[in-house]
N, C-alpha and C positions, 0 to 999 in steps of 0.2 A: 504494500500500500504506500502510495506517495502522498504524504500530508499536504494539504493546501498551503500551509505556511511556507513551504519550500518555494512557491511561486513568488513570494514576497521578500525572500532573503537573498542577498548577493551570494553567488556560488563560492567565491573565495572565503567568505565568512562561514559558510556551511562547512567547507573543507577544514578550516581552522577549528571549528567546533568539534568535528569528528576526531581530529588529532588530539584535542584536549580531552575529549571523552575517553579515548583509548588510554591516554596517560592516567587519568584519574581512576578509571576502571581497574587498572593494573598497578596502581600505586601501592607499594608495600607499606607495612607498618614502619614508621620512622620514630626512633627514640630521639626526642627533641630536647632532652635534658630537663633541668629545673629552673624555675623563675627565681627572682631575687629573694623570695620568701621560702625557698627550698621546696616548693610544690612542683610536682611533675607537670610539664607543659603538654597539653593535649592538642592535637590538630584541630584547628578551628577554621571557619570560613574566612576569617580575617587573614590568617596565615596562608591558606591554600590559594585564595584569590590573588593575593599579592605575588606569590611565587609563580603561579601559572601565568599571570598577567605579564610579569617581567620576562619570563622565558618566551612567551608568544607575542610580545610587543603590544599588549592591550592595557588599557587604563582600568584601574580598580575604582570602585565607588563604595564608600562607607555610608551606611544609613540604617533604615528600618525596613523590615520585611513583614508583611501580613498585619498590620503595620507596627506591631509592638515588639518585635524581636530585633535586637541589634544584629546587623548583617553586613557582609561585604560581597559584592559581585563584580563582574567585568562588563565593560561597555565597549562595543566595537566602533569603528569609524563611521558606520551608518546608524549609530545609536541603538543597535540591537543589544540585548542582554544575554550574556552567558553566565549562568549561575553554576559555579563549579561545586557548590556544597549547599544545595537547597535546604531551607529550614523545614523541619518536621516532615521530611520526605525520605522515603527509602528509595534510593536510586538517584541518579544524576550523573553528570551535569545535565542541565537543561538549557535550551536556547529559546528566547522569546523575541517576537517581532516587536521592536521598539516603536514601529509605526502605529501600533495599537495602543495609543497613549492612555486612553481611559482604563484599559485592562492593566497595563503595566503600572500606572500610577497607583492603582489600588494595592499593589503588592510590593512595590519598590519605591521608597522615598529617600532621597539623598539627605543626609544629615551628618554633621560632624560628630564623631564618637570619641569617647575617652576609653580606648582599648589597650593602652600601654605600648603602642607601636614604636615609641622612642626608647623603650627599655632595652638594655643590652641583651637580656634573655630572649626577647621577642626577635630582635635582629639576628641573633645567633640561630634561633630556630628557623627563621625565614631563609637564611643562607643554606641550612641543611636541606630544607624542602626544595629550594631552587636547584641545588646540586643533583638531587635524585631525579627531579623532573627533567633536567637537561640530559641526563643519561638515558632517558626513556624515549627521546624523540629522534 
């Protein structure tokens, strides 16, 4: 079955999405170390979106999803969304047509978040994820 949304998405962005999907589907468990409080760092949408975005040359967006969850996703040059770690969803990544503004704005709202992205532990974990992602493409 060929979904209708494929007629609305640029082919090059669809190809990037499927490359990202292959990487995320096969991503191994990564030991990310501990944060400044000694707590184990777990993989989050904030880390994964930034790492995948850097490797694939896409911008990340921090904000809220559904609209109460802090979340980070990717945005393409044509304003389509690639959500590498969808909230409350088994499966993913997913790609959404950014041209469906009403639909997208219900679920993704850009907002500045305090997620600790400037902490050394966050940056260290991000570099580890980027390194693994790079080896998978």
